[in-house]
C-alpha positions in Angstrom: -24.9 1.0 -10.0 -24.7 -1.8 -7.4 -24.0 -4.4 -10.0 -21.2 -2.8 -11.4 -17.6 -3.7 -10.1 -16.1 -1.2 -7.8 -13.5 0.3 -10.1 -16.4 0.8 -12.8 -18.3 2.7 -9.9 -15.3 4.8 -9.0 -14.6 5.8 -12.5 -18.3 6.9 -13.1 -18.2 9.0 -9.9 -15.0 10.4 -11.1 -16.5 11.5 -14.4 -19.7 12.6 -13.0 -17.8 14.8 -10.4 -15.8 16.5 -13.3 -18.9 17.2 -15.5 -20.9 18.4 -12.5 -18.1 20.7 -11.6 -17.7 22.0 -15.2 -21.3 22.7 -15.4 -21.5 24.5 -12.1 -18.5 26.9 -12.8 -20.6 28.3 -15.7 -22.7 29.9 -12.9 -21.8 32.8 -10.6 -22.8 30.7 -7.5 -21.7 27.3 -8.7 -18.1 27.3 -7.2 -19.6 28.3 -3.8 -22.1 25.7 -4.0 -19.8 23.0 -4.6 -17.5 24.2 -1.9 -20.3 24.5 0.7 -22.4 21.5 -0.3 -20.4 19.0 -2.1 -16.8 19.3 -1.1 -17.6 18.4 2.8 -18.6 14.7 1.6 -15.5 14.4 0.2 -13.6 15.4 3.3 -16.0 13.1 5.3 -14.7 10.1 2.9 -11.1 11.0 3.5 -11.8 11.4 7.3 -13.2 7.9 7.2 -10.1 6.4 5.7 -8.0 8.1 8.1 -10.2 7.0 10.8 -9.3 3.3 10.5 -5.7 3.7 9.7 -4.5 2.9 13.3 -6.7 0.2 14.0 -5.7 -1.4 10.6 -1.9 -1.1 11.4 -2.4 -2.6 14.9 -4.4 -5.5 13.9 -2.8 -6.6 10.8 0.7 -6.2 11.8 0.2 -7.8 15.3 -1.4 -10.7 13.6 1.3 -11.1 11.0 4.1 -11.1 13.5 2.6 -13.4 16.0 2.0 -15.7 13.2 5.6 -16.6 13.3 4.6 -18.6 16.3 8.1 -20.3 17.1 11.1 -17.9 18.1 13.5 -20.6 16.6 11.8 -20.3 13.4 12.0 -16.5 13.8 15.8 -16.7 14.1 16.4 -18.9 11.0 13.8 -19.1 8.4 11.8 -16.2 9.9 14.9 -14.0 9.8 15.6 -14.7 6.3 12.2 -14.4 5.1 11.5 -10.9 6.9 15.1 -9.9 5.8 14.5 -10.5 2.3 11.0 -9.0 2.4 12.2 -5.8 3.7 15.1 -5.4 1.2 12.6 -6.1 -1.7 10.2 -3.5 -0.1 13.1 -0.9 -0.2 14.1 -1.8 -3.6 10.5 -1.5 -4.7 10.0 2.1 -3.0 13.5 3.2 -4.4 12.5 2.1 -7.9 9.2 4.1 -7.5 10.9 7.1 -6.5 13.5 6.9 -9.3 11.1 6.5 -11.8 8.6 9.3 -10.5 11.6 11.6 -10.2 12.9 11.1 -13.7 9.4 11.5 -15.3 8.2 14.1 -12.9 4.4 13.7 -14.0 3.1 16.3 -11.5 5.1 19.1 -12.9 3.3 18.8 -16.3 0.9 20.7 -14.2 1.0 24.7 -15.4 2.5 27.1 -12.7 -0.8 28.8 -12.6 -2.7 25.8 -11.5 0.1 24.6 -9.2 -0.2 28.2 -7.6 -3.9 27.8 -7.2 -3.7 24.5 -5.6 -0.9 25.7 -3.1 -3.0 28.7 -2.2 -5.9 26.5 -1.6 -4.0 24.3 0.8 -1.8 27.2 2.5 -2.8 25.7 5.8 -1.2 22.4 5.2 1.8 24.1 3.6 2.3 26.4 6.6 2.0 23.4 8.9 4.8 21.8 7.1 7.0 24.5 7.2 6.9 24.9 10.9 7.5 21.2 11.4 10.6 21.5 9.4 11.8 24.3 11.5 11.1 22.3 14.5 13.1 19.3 13.0 16.1 21.6 12.3 16.1 22.7 16.0 16.1 19.0 17.3 19.1 16.7 17.7 20.5 14.1 15.2 18.9 11.1 17.1 15.8 12.8 17.5 14.0 10.8 14.5 15.1 7.6 16.1 14.0 8.7 19.5 10.6 9.7 18.1 9.8 6.0 16.9 9.5 4.8 20.5 6.2 6.2 21.8 5.9 7.2 25.6 2.1 6.6 25.3 0.7 4.4 22.7 -2.9 5.8 23.2 -1.4 9.2 22.6 0.5 7.8 19.7 -2.6 6.2 18.2 -4.5 9.5 18.3 -2.5 11.2 15.6 -1.7 9.7 12.2 1.4 11.5 11.9 2.8 9.3 14.7 2.2 6.1 12.6 5.8 4.8 13.0 5.2 4.8 16.8 2.2 2.7 16.4 4.0 0.5 13.9 6.8 -0.1 16.5 4.3 -0.9 19.3 2.5 -3.5 17.0 5.9 -5.2 16.3 6.9 -5.2 19.9 3.7 -6.5 21.0 3.7 -9.3 18.4 7.2 -10.4 19.5 5.8 -10.5 22.9 3.1 -12.7 21.8 5.5 -15.2 20.2 7.4 -15.4 23.5 4.9 -16.3 25.9 3.2 -19.7 26.3 0.7 -20.7 23.7 -2.1 -21.1 26.1 -1.9 -17.5 27.1 -1.2 -16.1 23.7 -4.0 -18.0 21.9 -7.0 -15.8 23.3 -5.2 -12.6 22.5 -4.3 -13.8 18.8 -7.8 -14.7 18.5 -8.9 -11.3 19.5 -6.7 -9.5 17.0 -7.6 -12.1 14.4 -11.2 -11.2 14.8 -10.3 -7.4 15.3 -8.5 -7.5 12.0 -11.6 -9.0 10.2 -13.6 -6.3 11.6 -11.5 -3.6 10.3 -11.4 -5.6 6.9 -15.2 -5.1 6.8 -14.9 -1.8 7.8 -12.7 -1.2 4.6 -15.4 -2.8 2.4 -18.0 -0.5 3.9 -16.2 2.5 3.3 -15.3 1.6 -0.1 -18.8 1.2 -0.8 -18.9 5.2 -0.5 -15.9 5.6 -2.8 -17.9 6.7 -5.9 -19.6 9.3 -3.9 -16.5 10.4 -2.0 -14.5 10.6 -5.3 -17.3 12.7 -7.0 -17.2 15.1 -4.1 -13.5 15.4 -4.2 -13.0 15.7 -7.8 -16.0 18.3 -8.4 -14.4 20.3 -5.7 -10.9 19.9 -7.2 -12.1 21.0 -10.5 -14.0 24.0 -9.1 -11.1 25.2 -7.1 -8.5 24.5 -9.9 -10.2 24.1 -13.3 -7.6 22.9 -15.6 -7.1 19.9 -17.9 -3.4 19.8 -16.8 -4.4 17.7 -14.0 -5.9 15.0 -15.9 -2.9 14.8 -18.3 -0.8 14.5 -15.4 -2.8 11.7 -14.1 -2.0 9.6 -17.3 1.6 10.2 -16.8 1.3 9.2 -13.1 -0.4 5.9 -14.1 2.5 5.3 -16.7 5.0 5.8 -13.8 3.3 3.3 -11.4 3.1 0.7 -14.3 6.8 1.2 -15.3 7.9 0.8 -11.6 5.8 -2.3 -11.2 7.3 -3.7 -14.4 10.7 -3.2 -13.3 10.1 -4.7 -9.9 8.9 -8.0 -11.6 12.3 -7.8 -13.5 14.1 -7.7 -10.3 12.3 -10.8 -8.7 13.0 -12.8 -12.1 16.7 -11.8 -11.5 16.7 -12.8 -8.0 15.1 -16.1 -8.8 17.6 -16.8 -11.6 20.7 -15.6 -9.5 19.7 -17.4 -6.1 17.8 -20.5 -7.2 19.2 -21.0 -11.0 15.6 -21.3 -12.3 14.9 -19.5 -15.4 12.6 -16.6 -15.5 10.3 -18.7 -18.2 10.1 -21.6 -15.6 9.0 -19.0 -12.8 6.4 -17.2 -14.8 4.9 -20.5 -16.4 4.4 -21.8 -13.0 3.0 -18.7 -11.5 0.9 -17.4 -14.2 -2.5 -18.6 -12.9 -2.0 -17.3 -9.5 -0.9 -13.7 -11.1 -3.9 -13.8 -13.3 -6.0 -14.3 -10.0 -4.3 -11.7 -8.3 -5.1 -9.4 -11.1 -8.7 -9.9 -11.1 -9.3 -10.1 -7.5 -6.9 -7.3 -6.4 -6.5 -9.4 -3.2 -3.4 -11.2 -2.0 -5.3 -12.9 0.8 -7.9 -14.3 -1.9 -5.1 -15.6 -4.2 -3.1 -17.2 -1.1 -4.5 -20.9 -1.5 -3.6 -20.6 -5.4 -0.3 -19.0 -4.8 0.6 -21.9 -2.3 -0.4 -24.7 -4.7 1.5 -23.2 -7.6 4.5 -22.6 -5.5 4.5 -26.0 -4.0 3.5 -28.1 -7.0 4.8 -26.1 -10.0 7.9 -24.3 -8.5 9.1 -27.1 -6.2 9.1 -25.4 -2.9 8.7 -27.7 0.1 5.2 -27.4 2.0 7.0 -26.5 5.1 8.4 -23.3 3.6 5.0 -22.4 1.6 3.2 -22.9 4.9 5.4 -20.6 6.8 6.6 -17.7 4.3 3.6 -17.3 2.0 1.0 -16.4 4.7 3.5 -13.9 6.3 4.1 -12.5 2.8 0.4 -12.1 2.1 0.5 -9.8 5.2 3.8 -7.9 5.4 5.1 -8.2 1.8 3.3 -5.3 -0.2 6.3 -4.6 -2.7 3.6 -3.3 -5.3 1.7 -1.2 -2.9 4.9 0.4 -1.3 6.1 1.3 -4.8 2.9 2.9 -5.8 2.8 4.7 -2.4 6.1 6.2 -3.3 5.0 7.2 -6.8 1.6 8.7 -5.4 3.4 10.5 -2.8 5.9 12.3 -4.8 3.2 12.8 -7.5 0.8 14.6 -5.4 3.9 16.6 -3.9 4.8 17.8 -7.2 0.9 18.6 -8.0 0.9 20.7 -5.0 4.4 22.5 -5.9 6.3 20.9 -3.0 9.8 20.1 -3.5 10.8 17.3 -1.2 14.5 17.2 -0.5 16.5 13.9 -0.1 15.7 13.4 3.6 12.1 13.7 3.1 12.3 11.1 0.3 14.3 9.0 2.4 11.6 9.4 5.1 9.1 8.1 2.4 11.2 5.0 1.9 11.1 4.1 5.7 7.5 5.0 6.0 6.2 3.3 2.9 8.3 0.2 3.9 6.9 0.1 7.4 3.4 0.9 6.5 3.4 -1.6 3.8 4.2 -4.4 6.4 0.7 -3.5 8.0 -1.3 -3.1 4.9 -4.0 -5.6 4.5 -4.3 -7.9 1.8 -7.6 -6.7 0.4 -8.5 -4.1 -2.3 -8.5 -0.4 -1.1 -6.3 -1.1 2.0 -3.3 0.4 -0.1 -5.2 3.7 -0.3 -5.6 3.8 3.5 -1.8 3.2 3.8 -1.0 6.1 1.4 -2.6 8.3 3.7 -0.1 7.3 6.5 2.6 7.9 4.1 1.4 11.5 3.1 0.7 12.4 6.8 4.3 11.6 7.7 5.7 13.5 4.7 3.5 16.6 5.4 1.7 16.2 1.9 -1.9 17.3 1.9 -4.2 14.0 2.2 -6.8 15.8 0.0 -4.4 15.0 -2.8 -5.9 11.5 -3.0 -8.6 12.9 -5.3 -5.9 13.2 -7.9 -5.4 9.5 -8.0 -8.4 7.8 -7.2 -9.7 7.7 -10.6 -7.1 5.1 -11.8 -6.5 3.5 -8.3 -8.5 0.3 -9.0 -6.8 -0.8 -12.2 -3.4 0.2 -10.7 -4.5 -1.8 -7.6 -4.8 -5.0 -9.8 -1.6 -4.3 -11.2 0.3 -4.0 -7.8 -1.3 -7.0 -6.5 0.1 -9.0 -9.1 3.7 -7.7 -8.0 2.9 -8.6 -4.4 1.8 -12.3 -5.2 4.9 -12.5 -7.3 7.0 -11.2 -4.8 5.9 -13.7 -2.1 6.6 -16.6 -4.6 10.1 -15.3 -5.4 11.0 -14.9 -1.7 9.5 -18.4 -0.9 11.9 -20.0 -3.5 14.8 -18.1 -2.3 14.3 -19.1 1.4 13.6 -22.6 0.2 16.7 -22.7 -1.3 18.7 -21.2 1.4 17.3 -24.1 3.7 17.6 -26.8 1.1 13.9 -27.2 0.6 13.5 -26.7 -3.2 13.3 -29.7 -5.3 11.9 -30.7 -8.7 8.3 -30.0 -9.0 5.7 -32.5 -8.9 2.3 -31.7 -9.7 -0.7 -33.4 -7.8 -3.9 -34.3 -10.0 -7.2 -34.3 -8.4 -7.8 -37.9 -8.8 -4.5 -39.2 -7.6 -6.0 -41.2 -4.7 -9.0 -42.3 -6.8 -9.3 -46.1 -7.3 -11.8 -47.4 -9.8 
């Protein structure tokens, strides 16, 4: 089992959990056994993901913002870079919401199954209703007021306050830029190391993913034994893939409009980095190849790539944010929750900001999805519905993340007159016989 890739392990865990549950429901005592002795391990797995959500946001986002280094760069190149990244992320989330609302994969689940799911998670629904009533009684600017925390430790104690944590992380990162380098360096080194520890914790947690998925899906099947869930899962995956394809088309359109370079030129230059991104599911691991392809094959000046691409690997997660939007609405539909326009606009904001702090490693997107679900009041246990196909979709959305980094770097380079004809460097250019 250890020699298999993680996505195969997760798929095996999913299948084993489903088969185990179908066998157990044949016995009178089977359902209770699964609920009492199997389901708690799934809950432990979800809790472990929620446990590192706040540290991941703090470490990754503070590191990303502080890497801007020079406030003058922040005002010119940095402002343009972050601005374009935010715009493309909003577009990605909007595309995801549009696709999932049109196809509505979660609503292919029967009314009976949906009723059972809602009944099983009645406590979560009641809590969401109470929060809705509370928001109705608040003022029009209450949402804006709630973004700024009065106590960061109190905000960090509840995943539902993640926007406050994100605000503090951005504020803290800007502060690091503005103080002398000799004073900021130790703090930045601390958060760099802290970030590495969190990424390693994600690796450790993902080792338990096959067992966590086994427990979650076994409990899900026992509590709602219906094939409708798995039919809906195929529609969910299709929604994500359609959305990711449309987002790549948006990138190609932006490149053609703003840089006058053809889509074929862009894809030919970036295809090796895209294939590596697909195989590794990591924007960070692909970064050296991305920088080489963008510089030598797309003609972007090194001054731009060294600034835009590392920032992009940290804060530009368009594929991840699109997937979070689709997953959130799919899970809500599966639980029979009808999210109104304001709730979906909230998902756009939360997914956009959460993607900024999403680490460029496999599995981090799932942690960020917990944040989006918590903020929207959607039961986090719904993660069990999508874990089975998360790894293949993770590979696809990483391709979109890397493609977005390259497209934005070309647009920024064009805006500062740093885009030129490509010049490929050979490995033996400096070799003399």
